Residue frames as qw, qx, qy, qz and C-alpha x, y, z in Angstrom:
[[0.676, -0.672, 0.276, -0.122, 2.34, 13.54, 6.63],
 [0.923, -0.005, 0.228, 0.310, 4.61, 10.99, 4.95],
 [0.535, 0.673, 0.018, 0.511, 6.23, 13.64, 2.77],
 [0.215, -0.879, 0.208, -0.373, 6.83, 15.90, 5.77],
 [0.845, -0.460, 0.267, 0.055, 8.34, 13.01, 7.72],
 [0.844, 0.274, 0.154, 0.433, 10.72, 12.32, 4.83],
 [0.233, 0.836, -0.083, 0.489, 11.72, 15.99, 4.73],
 [0.504, -0.788, 0.262, -0.238, 12.45, 15.99, 8.45],
 [0.920, -0.226, 0.262, 0.183, 14.39, 12.72, 8.39],
 [0.703, 0.524, 0.062, 0.477, 16.48, 13.94, 5.44],
 [0.015, -0.876, 0.178, -0.448, 17.29, 17.16, 7.31],
 [0.709, -0.633, 0.285, -0.125, 18.16, 15.31, 10.51],
 [0.930, -0.010, 0.233, 0.284, 20.37, 12.74, 8.78],
 [0.539, 0.691, -0.010, 0.482, 22.11, 15.40, 6.70],
 [0.168, -0.846, 0.269, -0.429, 23.03, 17.13, 9.96],
 [0.138, 0.441, -0.826, 0.323, 24.66, 14.05, 11.42],
 [0.506, -0.268, -0.816, -0.080, 21.60, 12.17, 12.61],
 [0.534, -0.676, -0.025, -0.507, 19.86, 12.20, 15.99],
 [0.703, -0.602, 0.364, -0.100, 22.10, 11.48, 18.94],
 [0.148, -0.558, 0.768, 0.276, 24.70, 10.24, 16.50],
 [0.478, 0.170, 0.860, 0.054, 22.29, 7.78, 14.88],
 [0.193, 0.066, -0.524, -0.827, 20.94, 7.96, 11.35],
 [0.572, 0.198, 0.501, -0.619, 17.16, 7.71, 11.34],
 [0.027, -0.035, -0.885, -0.464, 15.43, 5.11, 9.20],
 [0.502, 0.144, 0.198, -0.830, 11.80, 5.81, 8.30],
 [0.034, 0.172, 0.964, 0.201, 9.33, 2.95, 7.80],
 [0.410, 0.054, -0.013, -0.911, 5.84, 3.86, 6.56],
 [0.068, 0.234, 0.969, -0.033, 2.67, 1.81, 7.17],
 [0.346, -0.268, -0.361, -0.824, -0.93, 2.32, 6.02],
 [0.125, 0.081, 0.814, -0.562, -3.29, 2.11, 9.01],
 [0.110, -0.364, -0.781, -0.496, -6.34, 2.50, 6.72],
 [0.296, -0.335, 0.113, -0.887, -7.97, 4.82, 9.30],
 [0.817, -0.341, -0.319, -0.338, -9.18, 1.80, 11.31],
 [0.537, -0.649, 0.482, -0.243, -8.26, 0.42, 14.71],
 [0.957, -0.009, 0.288, 0.022, -7.84, -3.13, 13.41],
 [0.735, 0.584, -0.060, 0.339, -5.43, -2.19, 10.63],
 [0.037, -0.855, 0.361, -0.371, -3.52, 0.10, 12.99],
 [0.740, -0.486, 0.442, -0.146, -3.01, -2.73, 15.47],
 [0.944, 0.221, 0.195, 0.146, -1.88, -5.06, 12.70],
 [0.564, 0.700, -0.159, 0.408, 0.71, -2.71, 11.22],
 [0.276, -0.803, 0.400, -0.344, 1.93, -1.63, 14.65],
 [0.889, -0.286, 0.356, -0.038, 2.43, -5.28, 15.58],
 [0.853, 0.418, 0.069, 0.306, 4.39, -5.82, 12.39],
 [0.204, 0.857, -0.261, 0.395, 6.49, -2.72, 13.05],
 [0.531, -0.680, 0.436, -0.256, 7.37, -4.04, 16.49],
 [0.866, -0.194, 0.461, -0.010, 7.99, -7.69, 15.74],
 [0.822, 0.421, 0.247, 0.294, 9.27, -7.69, 12.16],
 [0.423, 0.747, -0.035, 0.511, 10.89, -4.29, 11.69],
 [0.633, -0.314, -0.390, 0.590, 11.94, -3.77, 15.31],
 [0.043, 0.774, 0.144, 0.615, 10.64, -0.20, 15.44],
 [0.461, -0.142, -0.519, 0.706, 12.05, 1.81, 18.35],
 [0.106, 0.344, 0.264, -0.895, 9.81, 4.92, 18.07],
 [0.241, 0.556, 0.761, 0.231, 6.36, 5.42, 16.56],
 [0.042, 0.347, 0.035, -0.936, 4.91, 8.56, 14.96],
 [0.199, -0.063, -0.609, -0.765, 1.78, 9.55, 13.06],
 [0.001, 0.478, 0.873, -0.093, -1.85, 8.33, 12.86],
 [0.029, -0.399, -0.321, -0.859, -4.50, 10.70, 11.59],
 [0.542, -0.553, -0.132, -0.619, -7.24, 10.22, 14.23],
 [0.400, -0.483, 0.623, -0.468, -7.48, 9.09, 17.84],
 [0.947, 0.034, 0.102, -0.301, -9.12, 5.81, 16.81],
 [0.829, 0.400, -0.324, 0.217, -5.93, 4.62, 15.14],
 [0.102, 0.659, -0.519, 0.535, -3.75, 6.24, 17.80],
 [0.680, -0.413, 0.399, -0.456, -5.42, 4.35, 20.63],
 [0.990, 0.128, -0.020, -0.046, -4.84, 1.05, 18.83],
 [0.593, 0.558, -0.407, 0.413, -1.15, 1.90, 18.45],
 [0.221, -0.638, 0.469, -0.569, -0.83, 2.99, 22.08],
 [0.906, -0.268, 0.145, -0.296, -2.16, -0.36, 23.29],
 [0.944, 0.184, -0.104, 0.253, 0.95, -1.96, 21.82],
 [0.443, 0.595, -0.295, 0.602, 3.58, 0.73, 22.47],
 [0.394, -0.722, 0.227, -0.521, 2.74, 1.73, 26.04],
 [0.921, -0.372, 0.101, -0.058, 3.29, -1.70, 27.66],
 [0.863, 0.192, -0.011, 0.467, 6.67, -1.86, 25.94],
 [0.347, -0.777, -0.018, 0.525, 7.61, 1.66, 27.12],
 [0.492, 0.207, 0.456, 0.713, 8.04, 2.86, 23.54],
 [0.052, 0.469, 0.097, -0.876, 7.64, 6.53, 22.70],
 [0.314, 0.553, 0.704, 0.317, 4.73, 7.32, 20.39],
 [0.051, -0.328, 0.011, 0.943, 4.64, 10.82, 18.87],
 [0.325, 0.647, 0.690, 0.014, 1.14, 11.60, 17.65],
 [0.223, -0.164, 0.237, 0.931, 1.13, 14.29, 14.97],
 [0.197, -0.283, -0.535, -0.771, -2.58, 14.76, 14.26],
 [0.429, -0.523, -0.731, -0.090, -4.91, 13.69, 17.09],
 [0.091, -0.498, 0.186, -0.842, -6.52, 15.98, 19.69],
 [0.746, -0.489, -0.318, -0.321, -8.51, 13.70, 22.05],
 [0.284, -0.686, 0.560, -0.367, -7.23, 13.57, 25.66],
 [0.961, -0.124, 0.168, -0.180, -7.90, 9.82, 25.63],
 [0.814, 0.469, -0.264, 0.217, -4.69, 9.25, 23.69],
 [0.330, 0.535, -0.511, 0.586, -2.35, 10.76, 26.27],
 [0.612, -0.574, 0.174, -0.514, -4.31, 10.26, 29.51],
 [0.873, -0.385, 0.282, -0.102, -2.42, 8.01, 31.90],
 [0.900, 0.304, 0.014, 0.313, 0.56, 7.51, 29.59],
 [0.441, -0.736, 0.240, 0.455, 4.20, 8.44, 30.16],
 [0.512, -0.163, 0.633, 0.558, 5.15, 7.58, 26.62],
 [0.348, 0.644, 0.582, 0.355, 2.65, 9.31, 24.29],
 [0.136, -0.518, -0.025, 0.844, 3.34, 12.89, 23.18],
 [0.458, 0.632, 0.575, 0.244, 1.82, 14.98, 20.42],
 [0.260, -0.112, 0.168, 0.944, 2.61, 18.00, 18.30],
 [0.160, -0.551, -0.563, -0.594, -1.00, 19.17, 18.35],
 [0.313, -0.342, 0.300, -0.833, -3.34, 21.01, 20.66],
 [0.086, 0.212, 0.925, -0.302, -5.68, 19.25, 23.06],
 [0.041, -0.539, -0.702, -0.464, -9.34, 19.30, 22.04],
 [0.271, -0.753, -0.484, 0.354, -10.16, 21.55, 25.01],
 [0.255, -0.363, 0.145, 0.885, -8.30, 24.38, 23.24],
 [0.122, 0.260, 0.682, 0.673, -10.81, 24.41, 20.37],
 [0.042, -0.727, -0.684, 0.046, -14.15, 25.59, 21.85],
 [0.147, -0.781, -0.132, 0.592, -13.03, 29.13, 22.66],
 [0.185, -0.298, 0.533, 0.770, -11.30, 29.50, 19.29],
 [0.074, 0.378, 0.822, 0.420, -14.36, 28.24, 17.43],
 [0.086, -0.804, -0.545, 0.222, -16.66, 30.51, 19.40],
 [0.190, -0.640, 0.115, 0.735, -14.36, 33.45, 18.71],
 [0.151, -0.008, 0.695, 0.703, -14.46, 32.68, 14.98],
 [0.009, -0.624, -0.763, -0.170, -18.27, 32.61, 15.13],
 [0.166, -0.814, -0.291, 0.474, -18.26, 35.94, 16.95],
 [0.223, -0.423, 0.379, 0.792, -15.83, 37.46, 14.42],
 [0.055, 0.216, 0.775, 0.591, -18.24, 36.35, 11.69],
 [0.327, -0.023, 0.167, -0.930, -21.06, 38.09, 13.60],
 [0.440, -0.205, -0.823, -0.296, -23.13, 34.90, 13.81],
 [0.435, -0.351, 0.253, -0.790, -26.13, 34.88, 16.15],
 [0.867, -0.098, 0.292, -0.393, -27.55, 31.34, 16.11],
 [0.289, 0.554, -0.770, -0.127, -24.92, 28.62, 15.69],
 [0.954, -0.108, 0.057, -0.274, -25.50, 24.88, 15.52],
 [0.166, -0.565, 0.807, 0.051, -22.88, 22.27, 16.42],
 [0.937, 0.182, -0.142, -0.261, -23.00, 19.08, 14.35],
 [0.222, -0.634, 0.735, -0.089, -20.76, 16.26, 15.56],
 [0.708, 0.163, -0.663, -0.180, -19.79, 12.68, 14.81],
 [0.846, -0.493, -0.007, -0.204, -19.60, 9.85, 17.37],
 [0.697, 0.352, -0.439, 0.445, -15.78, 9.68, 17.48],
 [0.578, -0.381, -0.458, 0.558, -13.90, 10.27, 20.76],
 [0.164, -0.077, -0.048, 0.982, -13.64, 13.98, 19.98],
 [0.275, -0.300, -0.460, -0.789, -17.05, 14.47, 18.41],
 [0.573, -0.494, -0.635, -0.155, -18.96, 12.73, 21.18],
 [0.562, -0.498, -0.416, 0.512, -17.30, 14.70, 23.99],
 [0.337, -0.078, 0.035, 0.938, -16.50, 18.16, 22.62],
 [0.028, -0.558, -0.521, -0.645, -19.83, 19.53, 21.39],
 [0.417, -0.784, -0.452, 0.082, -21.08, 20.52, 24.85],
 [0.498, -0.476, -0.016, 0.724, -17.95, 22.59, 25.52],
 [0.209, 0.192, 0.426, 0.859, -18.37, 24.37, 22.18],
 [0.222, -0.713, -0.565, -0.352, -22.00, 25.19, 23.02],
 [0.495, -0.731, -0.286, 0.372, -20.89, 26.66, 26.37],
 [0.430, -0.236, 0.189, 0.851, -18.19, 28.73, 24.66],
 [0.053, 0.458, 0.536, 0.707, -20.76, 30.06, 22.17],
 [0.361, -0.789, -0.491, -0.077, -23.12, 31.02, 24.99],
 [0.528, -0.564, -0.117, 0.624, -20.29, 32.80, 26.80],
 [0.275, -0.021, 0.343, 0.898, -19.82, 34.91, 23.65],
 [0.343, 0.405, 0.261, -0.806, -23.50, 35.87, 23.62],
 [0.382, 0.201, -0.674, -0.600, -24.28, 33.56, 20.71],
 [0.820, -0.049, 0.252, -0.512, -27.34, 31.32, 20.80],
 [0.065, -0.302, 0.940, 0.147, -26.33, 27.66, 20.67],
 [0.750, 0.059, -0.261, -0.605, -28.93, 25.73, 18.68],
 [0.881, -0.220, 0.371, -0.192, -29.72, 22.13, 19.63],
 [0.092, -0.545, 0.771, 0.316, -26.71, 20.00, 18.57],
 [0.894, 0.293, -0.042, -0.337, -27.11, 17.33, 15.90],
 [0.482, -0.475, 0.722, 0.145, -25.11, 14.09, 15.78],
 [0.814, 0.445, -0.246, -0.281, -24.14, 11.71, 12.98],
 [0.932, -0.219, 0.246, 0.152, -22.14, 8.49, 12.67],
 [0.209, -0.675, 0.558, 0.435, -18.44, 8.61, 11.81],
 [0.132, -0.157, 0.841, 0.500, -17.79, 7.57, 8.20],
 [0.518, 0.480, 0.483, -0.518, -21.33, 8.40, 7.17],
 [0.334, 0.135, 0.736, 0.574, -22.53, 7.57, 3.66],
 [0.060, -0.632, -0.538, -0.554, -25.63, 9.81, 3.69],
 [0.205, -0.212, -0.450, 0.843, -26.09, 13.03, 5.66],
 [0.163, -0.428, -0.477, -0.750, -29.42, 14.12, 4.17],
 [0.533, -0.665, -0.511, -0.116, -31.43, 13.50, 7.34],
 [0.563, -0.375, -0.259, 0.690, -28.67, 15.06, 9.45],
 [0.160, 0.068, 0.163, 0.971, -28.70, 18.27, 7.42],
 [0.326, -0.555, -0.543, -0.539, -32.52, 18.31, 7.47],
 [0.583, -0.629, -0.456, 0.239, -32.38, 18.24, 11.28],
 [0.431, -0.221, -0.057, 0.873, -29.79, 21.01, 11.22],
 [0.010, 0.314, 0.392, 0.865, -31.90, 23.12, 8.88],
 [0.401, -0.660, -0.606, -0.191, -34.90, 22.84, 11.22],
 [0.506, -0.574, -0.307, 0.566, -32.94, 24.84, 13.81],
 [0.285, 0.914, 0.179, 0.224, -32.51, 27.74, 11.32],
 [0.622, -0.531, 0.070, 0.571, -28.84, 28.39, 12.17],
 [0.359, 0.925, -0.100, -0.073, -26.90, 31.24, 10.59],
 [0.212, 0.686, -0.693, 0.071, -23.69, 29.27, 11.09],
 [0.978, -0.136, -0.125, -0.099, -22.54, 25.70, 11.71],
 [0.130, -0.689, 0.707, -0.094, -19.60, 24.30, 13.66],
 [0.929, 0.112, -0.316, -0.160, -18.64, 20.75, 12.68],
 [0.403, -0.608, 0.666, -0.154, -16.85, 18.57, 15.24],
 [0.964, 0.203, 0.112, -0.131, -15.73, 15.61, 13.18],
 [0.550, -0.520, 0.559, 0.339, -12.57, 13.59, 12.54],
 [0.641, 0.224, 0.649, 0.343, -13.25, 12.37, 9.01],
 [0.002, -0.367, 0.316, 0.875, -12.41, 14.55, 6.03],
 [0.075, -0.216, -0.836, -0.499, -14.78, 12.50, 3.88],
 [0.126, -0.653, -0.714, 0.221, -17.62, 13.22, 6.30],
 [0.101, -0.621, -0.110, 0.770, -16.81, 16.93, 6.27],
 [0.017, 0.162, -0.576, -0.801, -16.79, 17.07, 2.47],
 [0.135, -0.413, -0.861, -0.266, -20.11, 15.24, 2.35],
 [0.129, -0.664, -0.527, 0.513, -21.48, 17.69, 4.92],
 [0.010, -0.463, 0.178, 0.868, -20.53, 20.69, 2.74],
 [0.092, -0.045, -0.778, -0.619, -22.01, 18.99, -0.34],
 [0.167, -0.518, -0.838, -0.025, -25.27, 18.10, 1.42],
 [0.094, -0.617, -0.336, 0.706, -25.65, 21.52, 3.03],
 [0.060, 0.308, -0.389, -0.866, -25.34, 23.09, -0.40],
 [0.151, -0.201, -0.863, -0.438, -27.82, 20.64, -1.96],
 [0.230, -0.611, -0.749, 0.111, -30.40, 21.31, 0.73],
 [0.042, 0.798, 0.211, 0.564, -29.95, 25.09, 0.72],
 [0.604, -0.761, -0.112, 0.209, -28.27, 25.44, 4.10],
 [0.605, 0.507, -0.055, 0.611, -25.75, 27.93, 2.78],
 [0.393, -0.908, 0.069, -0.132, -24.20, 29.37, 5.95],
 [0.178, 0.718, -0.640, 0.205, -20.60, 29.59, 7.21],
 [0.959, -0.190, -0.209, 0.006, -19.14, 26.26, 8.32],
 [0.077, -0.784, 0.556, -0.267, -16.40, 26.29, 10.97],
 [0.985, -0.136, -0.088, -0.055, -14.38, 23.15, 11.74],
 [0.686, -0.496, 0.394, 0.356, -11.06, 21.47, 12.38],
 [0.021, -0.506, 0.624, 0.596, -8.70, 20.85, 9.47],
 [0.438, 0.183, 0.877, 0.082, -10.95, 18.03, 8.19],
 [0.472, 0.735, 0.405, -0.271, -13.33, 20.27, 6.13],
 [0.334, 0.866, -0.273, -0.253, -10.42, 21.49, 4.01],
 [0.519, -0.356, 0.745, 0.220, -8.45, 18.24, 3.72],
 [0.137, 0.272, -0.707, -0.638, -8.01, 16.80, 0.19],
 [0.008, -0.280, -0.956, -0.083, -10.70, 14.11, 0.64],
 [0.115, 0.638, 0.534, -0.543, -13.20, 16.71, 1.82],
 [0.167, 0.578, -0.230, -0.765, -12.52, 19.04, -1.08],
 [0.075, 0.100, -0.872, -0.474, -12.80, 16.18, -3.57],
 [0.009, -0.434, -0.899, 0.063, -16.15, 15.02, -2.19],
 [0.070, 0.686, 0.389, -0.610, -17.59, 18.50, -1.62],
 [0.461, 0.373, 0.541, 0.597, -16.55, 19.70, -5.06],
 [0.088, 0.494, 0.270, 0.821, -18.35, 22.78, -6.35],
 [0.459, -0.757, -0.462, -0.060, -20.26, 23.17, -3.06],
 [0.568, -0.412, -0.153, 0.696, -17.19, 24.92, -1.68],
 [0.186, 0.286, 0.272, 0.900, -17.91, 27.78, -4.10],
 [0.369, -0.608, -0.398, -0.579, -21.16, 28.38, -2.22],
 [0.721, -0.647, -0.250, 0.024, -20.71, 27.33, 1.40],
 [0.116, 0.820, -0.423, 0.368, -18.11, 29.52, 3.18],
 [0.916, -0.228, -0.292, 0.151, -15.69, 27.25, 5.07],
 [0.079, -0.830, 0.423, -0.356, -13.42, 28.26, 7.95],
 [0.888, -0.026, -0.422, 0.179, -10.82, 26.04, 9.59],
 [0.445, -0.836, 0.290, -0.135, -9.25, 26.31, 13.05],
 [0.913, 0.262, -0.219, 0.224, -5.70, 25.10, 12.59],
 [0.659, -0.642, 0.168, 0.353, -2.33, 24.81, 14.25],
 [0.608, 0.100, 0.356, 0.703, -0.65, 26.61, 11.37],
 [0.128, 0.859, 0.100, -0.486, -0.21, 30.10, 9.97],
 [0.790, 0.482, 0.262, 0.272, 0.54, 30.11, 6.22],
 [0.344, 0.849, -0.110, 0.386, 2.45, 33.40, 6.29],
 [0.649, -0.720, 0.229, 0.091, 4.51, 32.58, 9.37],
 [0.228, 0.780, -0.563, -0.151, 8.22, 32.79, 8.32],
 [0.314, -0.337, 0.887, -0.030, 9.13, 29.30, 9.58],
 [0.672, 0.347, 0.625, -0.196, 6.06, 27.78, 7.96],
 [0.533, 0.797, -0.096, -0.269, 6.72, 29.63, 4.71],
 [0.032, 0.650, -0.749, -0.123, 10.27, 28.22, 4.70],
 [0.498, -0.026, 0.859, -0.119, 8.91, 24.71, 5.34],
 [0.658, 0.594, 0.362, -0.289, 6.39, 25.20, 2.51],
 [0.362, 0.798, -0.404, -0.263, 9.15, 26.31, 0.12],
 [0.144, -0.431, 0.890, 0.043, 11.20, 23.20, 0.93],
 [0.599, 0.236, 0.727, -0.239, 8.12, 21.01, 0.56],
 [0.610, 0.722, 0.085, -0.315, 7.35, 22.51, -2.86],
 [0.179, 0.721, -0.637, -0.207, 10.94, 22.09, -3.99],
 [0.267, -0.241, 0.932, -0.042, 10.83, 18.41, -3.04],
 [0.368, 0.312, 0.868, -0.114, 7.32, 17.47, -4.17],
 [0.182, 0.395, 0.610, 0.662, 6.24, 20.05, -6.75],
 [0.126, -0.869, -0.467, -0.103, 4.01, 23.08, -6.93],
 [0.194, 0.678, -0.169, 0.689, 4.80, 26.53, -5.65],
 [0.249, 0.004, -0.662, 0.707, 5.67, 27.62, -2.14],
 [0.384, -0.068, 0.129, -0.912, 2.41, 29.58, -1.99],
 [0.750, -0.078, -0.475, -0.455, 0.43, 26.48, -2.93],
 [0.602, -0.044, -0.733, 0.315, 2.17, 24.45, -0.25],
 [0.047, 0.061, -0.489, 0.869, 1.73, 27.14, 2.41],
 [0.497, 0.009, 0.099, -0.862, -1.97, 27.51, 1.73],
 [0.773, 0.085, -0.419, -0.469, -2.78, 23.96, 0.74],
 [0.424, 0.173, -0.855, 0.245, -0.94, 21.62, 3.09],
 [0.681, -0.572, -0.425, -0.167, -2.84, 19.98, 5.92],
 [0.307, -0.816, 0.357, -0.336, -1.78, 21.14, 9.38],
 [0.937, -0.271, 0.220, 0.018, -0.78, 17.52, 10.05],
 [0.770, 0.495, -0.117, 0.385, 2.12, 17.96, 7.61],
 [0.090, 0.744, -0.353, 0.561, 3.76, 20.69, 9.69],
 [0.696, -0.544, 0.303, -0.357, 2.93, 18.86, 12.91],
 [0.989, 0.052, 0.024, 0.134, 4.59, 15.72, 11.56],
 [0.542, 0.605, -0.259, 0.523, 7.72, 17.68, 10.67],
 [0.257, -0.708, 0.356, -0.554, 7.74, 19.21, 14.17],
 [0.917, -0.331, 0.122, -0.186, 7.29, 15.77, 15.71],
 [0.912, 0.204, -0.102, 0.342, 10.43, 14.41, 14.09],
 [0.268, 0.670, -0.295, 0.626, 12.44, 17.52, 14.94],
 [0.567, -0.632, 0.259, -0.460, 11.31, 17.19, 18.57],
 [0.987, -0.147, 0.056, 0.029, 12.32, 13.53, 18.63],
 [0.715, 0.459, -0.203, 0.488, 15.71, 14.39, 17.16],
 [0.086, -0.733, 0.318, -0.595, 16.29, 17.02, 19.86],
 [0.786, -0.478, 0.248, -0.304, 15.44, 14.47, 22.54],
 [0.975, 0.110, -0.019, 0.191, 17.63, 11.79, 20.95],
 [0.404, 0.672, -0.324, 0.529, 20.51, 14.25, 20.96],
 [0.425, -0.657, 0.379, -0.495, 20.07, 14.45, 24.76],
 [0.904, -0.244, 0.311, -0.162, 19.91, 10.66, 25.21],
 [0.078, -0.589, 0.729, 0.340, 22.78, 10.18, 22.72],
 [0.471, 0.201, -0.708, -0.487, 20.57, 8.01, 20.56],
 [0.021, 0.077, 0.948, -0.307, 19.10, 5.87, 23.35],
 [0.410, -0.257, -0.459, -0.745, 15.43, 5.13, 22.64],
 [0.253, -0.267, -0.847, 0.383, 14.54, 3.74, 26.08],
 [0.158, -0.715, -0.542, -0.413, 11.06, 5.09, 26.80],
 [0.479, -0.780, -0.288, 0.283, 11.78, 6.52, 30.24],
 [0.485, -0.336, 0.167, 0.790, 14.97, 8.24, 29.12],
 [0.175, 0.295, 0.508, 0.790, 13.43, 9.61, 25.94],
 [0.243, -0.787, -0.541, -0.170, 10.28, 10.76, 27.76],
 [0.468, -0.713, -0.142, 0.502, 12.41, 12.73, 30.23],
 [0.401, -0.121, 0.343, 0.840, 14.44, 14.20, 27.37],
 [0.044, 0.566, 0.581, 0.583, 11.30, 15.35, 25.53],
 [0.349, -0.846, -0.400, 0.046, 10.03, 17.05, 28.68],
 [0.527, -0.601, 0.029, 0.600, 13.37, 18.76, 29.12],
 [0.462, 0.381, 0.381, 0.704, 13.61, 20.30, 25.64],
 [0.072, -0.381, -0.174, 0.905, 13.72, 24.10, 25.90],
 [0.454, 0.707, 0.450, -0.303, 10.66, 25.80, 24.33],
 [0.260, -0.236, 0.531, 0.771, 11.26, 26.46, 20.65],
 [0.529, 0.497, 0.031, -0.688, 9.31, 27.83, 17.69],
 [0.554, 0.076, 0.802, 0.211, 8.25, 25.04, 15.41],
 [0.026, 0.131, 0.642, 0.755, 6.89, 25.04, 11.90],
 [0.254, -0.602, -0.718, -0.238, 3.36, 24.75, 13.32],
 [0.302, -0.651, -0.451, 0.531, 1.53, 27.25, 15.50],
 [0.205, 0.952, 0.200, 0.110, 1.11, 30.97, 15.10],
 [0.507, 0.579, -0.236, 0.594, 4.03, 33.33, 14.57],
 [0.100, -0.626, 0.416, -0.651, 5.92, 34.02, 17.77],
 [0.848, -0.373, 0.119, -0.357, 4.49, 31.04, 19.62],
 [0.084, 0.521, -0.846, 0.082, 6.56, 28.19, 20.99],
 [0.884, -0.117, -0.371, -0.260, 6.16, 24.46, 21.54],
 [0.021, -0.491, 0.754, -0.437, 7.18, 22.58, 24.67],
 [0.728, -0.226, -0.625, -0.164, 6.48, 19.30, 26.48],
 [0.170, 0.294, -0.636, 0.693, 7.62, 20.60, 29.86],
 [0.345, -0.024, 0.519, -0.782, 4.16, 20.89, 31.38],
 [0.764, 0.299, 0.291, -0.492, 2.05, 18.71, 29.12],
 [0.609, 0.008, 0.716, 0.341, 2.34, 15.89, 26.57],
 [0.451, 0.797, 0.381, 0.128, 0.77, 18.37, 24.13],
 [0.577, 0.052, 0.077, 0.811, 3.39, 20.57, 22.46],
 [0.038, 0.351, 0.207, 0.912, 1.09, 23.54, 21.90],
 [0.104, -0.601, -0.675, 0.415, -1.33, 25.64, 23.92],
 [0.159, 0.872, 0.298, -0.354, -3.48, 28.42, 22.41],
 [0.247, -0.463, 0.487, 0.698, -1.36, 28.72, 19.26],
 [0.439, 0.411, 0.759, 0.249, -4.09, 28.17, 16.65],
 [0.062, 0.276, -0.225, -0.932, -5.21, 30.42, 13.80],
 [0.577, 0.529, 0.527, -0.331, -8.58, 30.80, 12.06],
 [0.174, -0.223, 0.649, 0.706, -8.14, 30.18, 8.34],
 [0.614, 0.506, 0.227, -0.562, -10.59, 30.80, 5.48],
 [0.586, 0.098, 0.712, 0.375, -10.78, 28.52, 2.47],
 [0.264, 0.603, -0.186, -0.729, -10.59, 30.47, -0.80],
 [0.782, 0.289, 0.551, -0.017, -12.27, 28.37, -3.53],
 [0.511, 0.845, -0.095, -0.127, -10.88, 30.57, -6.29],
 [0.211, 0.715, -0.662, 0.073, -7.30, 29.57, -5.42],
 [0.910, -0.160, -0.377, -0.070, -8.14, 26.38, -3.46],
 [0.488, 0.239, -0.532, 0.649, -5.86, 27.67, -0.70],
 [0.476, -0.722, -0.465, 0.189, -6.21, 28.67, 2.96],
 [0.246, 0.546, -0.140, 0.789, -5.56, 32.21, 4.09],
 [0.213, -0.222, -0.634, 0.710, -5.53, 33.74, 7.56],
 [0.115, -0.745, -0.584, -0.303, -8.98, 35.12, 8.38],
 [0.227, -0.052, -0.273, 0.933, -8.92, 38.75, 9.46],
 [0.017, 0.705, 0.701, -0.109, -12.30, 39.98, 10.74]]
């Protein structure tokens, strides 16, 4: 996300800036906790005089940031979170992601494409995990798939043995994981493999994030993993972004296209969207003016989303609607590829 932000800022500044102003990027580590997020956001406001905020990996950190930015009428562009709690009731929070309500049908479709018959939803107790599992079960049922009894676990778990044992008791032929933490997802894959629950696992981007792959290790050679993401590796605009990313940070364009988290592209799109809005306000960062400018941006094709789709804030603080793609993790190349049933 940081690398993608730097790429976007470099592009914007090389083109004359945003609204005639050169952007300056300040990066803070929120440590994936609400407390740290509040602390660094406070510092950004009071010490560094930040005028716009962007980023945060999960809703937990995002909500802590919003508590400080909203009262000050400061625009916050979220580039990873999907919970409606982050944008509900706010005029100043936008995001370059889908809303979590877009996921159930896509996940159920992926399960149907895989010809699964009895699917279990396992979920954490985060804002998304604790509210989304019921909708996924309903979407599965609508597809004619039996929804096994859901199983919950605590966010940032250190041991999922009992969780997987409860999952195994339901005898699922597929699992959908609704969880925010990549570490949890990697531990889930590892524990499923250890306990012999070797069935397809469908999730957000978290099961294929670097932390997940590191923790899951060789288990990814056994447990098939599918990821519903707001990116299409072979989309021309994404391929161009991947080539630029590889040129700046190493590796090949193919490795970047298939290996980058969706949050990287969404971060890039977030900064491009902000630049477009700042061009309208002529560099003014007043929250009301910038909010109106973001809503007025004409729909455009971003780096994220599927080929041919567009992003827009005209009707929603979410830039995308139904633009996701089902990706399959290939352990032989350690890359994601579009899944074609």
